[in-house]
C-alpha positions in Angstrom: 67.9 -2.8 35.6 67.7 -1.5 31.7 70.9 -2.7 30.9 70.5 -6.2 30.5 67.9 -5.9 28.1 70.2 -2.9 26.0 73.0 -5.5 25.5 70.2 -8.2 24.1 69.0 -5.8 21.9 72.5 -4.8 21.0 73.6 -8.4 20.3 70.6 -9.2 18.5 70.8 -5.9 16.0 74.4 -6.8 15.4 73.3 -10.9 14.5 71.0 -9.3 11.7 73.0 -6.5 10.2 76.3 -5.9 11.7 76.4 -2.2 10.4 73.4 -1.7 12.3 74.8 -3.2 15.6 77.4 -1.0 15.5 75.2 1.9 15.2 73.1 0.6 18.0 76.1 0.1 20.1 77.4 3.7 19.6 73.9 4.9 20.4 73.8 2.9 23.6 77.5 3.9 24.7 76.8 7.6 24.2 73.8 7.4 26.4 75.7 5.5 28.8 77.8 8.5 29.6 74.8 10.5 31.5 73.4 7.1 32.7 76.9 6.3 34.5 77.1 9.6 36.0 73.2 9.1 37.2 74.6 6.0 39.1 77.6 7.2 40.3 76.7 10.8 41.7 74.2 9.7 44.3 76.4 6.9 45.5 79.2 9.5 45.8 77.2 11.8 47.6 75.6 9.3 49.7 79.2 7.7 50.7 81.6 10.1 49.9 83.5 7.3 48.3 84.8 7.8 44.6 85.6 4.2 44.7 82.1 2.8 45.4 80.8 5.3 43.0 83.2 4.0 40.1 82.4 0.5 41.3 78.5 0.8 41.1 78.6 2.8 37.6 80.8 -0.4 36.6 78.3 -2.8 37.9 75.6 -1.2 36.1 77.4 -1.0 32.8 78.2 -4.5 33.2 74.5 -5.7 32.8 74.8 -5.0 29.0 77.4 -7.4 28.1 76.0 -10.0 30.3 72.9 -9.3 28.5 74.8 -10.1 25.2 76.1 -12.8 26.3 72.9 -14.3 27.7 71.1 -13.7 24.3 73.9 -15.1 22.5 73.7 -18.8 24.7 69.8 -18.7 24.4 69.2 -17.5 21.0 72.0 -18.4 18.6 70.7 -21.8 17.8 67.3 -20.5 16.8 68.2 -17.3 15.0 65.7 -16.2 12.4 64.1 -13.4 10.7 61.0 -13.8 13.0 62.7 -14.5 16.2 64.5 -10.9 15.5 60.9 -9.5 15.4 59.5 -11.3 18.5 62.8 -10.5 20.4 62.8 -6.9 19.5 59.3 -6.4 20.3 59.7 -8.2 23.7 62.6 -5.9 24.7 60.4 -2.8 23.6 57.8 -4.0 25.9 60.4 -4.5 28.8 61.9 -1.2 28.2 58.7 0.7 28.2 57.6 -1.7 31.4 60.7 -0.7 33.2 60.7 3.0 32.6 56.6 3.4 33.7 57.2 1.0 36.7 60.3 3.1 37.8 59.8 6.6 36.7 55.8 7.0 37.0 55.4 6.7 40.8 58.3 8.9 41.6 56.9 11.4 39.0 53.6 10.8 41.0 55.1 11.3 44.4 56.5 14.9 43.3 53.2 15.8 41.1 55.0 15.8 38.0 53.1 12.5 36.5 51.7 14.5 33.6 54.9 15.7 32.4 56.6 12.3 32.6 53.8 11.0 30.3 54.3 13.8 27.9 57.6 12.9 27.9 56.8 9.2 27.1 54.6 10.1 24.4 56.8 12.6 22.7 59.9 9.7 23.2 57.6 7.3 21.6 56.6 9.9 18.8 60.4 10.6 18.0 61.3 6.8 17.8 58.4 6.1 15.4 59.3 8.9 13.1 63.0 8.2 13.3 61.9 4.6 11.5 59.9 6.0 9.1 62.9 8.2 8.0 65.6 5.8 8.0 
């Protein structure tokens, strides 16, 4: 679910500054390795099929280029500095919503919801500090 906005964000970053776009793409590619495993392993465990596990992990990953293509088709005629800020803010909001909407109910179910919130706050702090340091 979150791969589509990641592709969208990578496209916007690359249009704004190709060096930043490459850095964003590499960072997302690195995190896609454990993410692909997180998709493939449960499918393999449930079905016993490596082919199905690989197929679903691939489909999940293909949402990112789809997000980049949609970003290109929708926004290329309107690209401006103001639009970059609006798009990045919207994508950040979507990513936080998806995280909270998907992960918090599960954490609540297992009684670990406080740790989920602590992790969310810590992650936001790390991102904020990294932006200040850049």
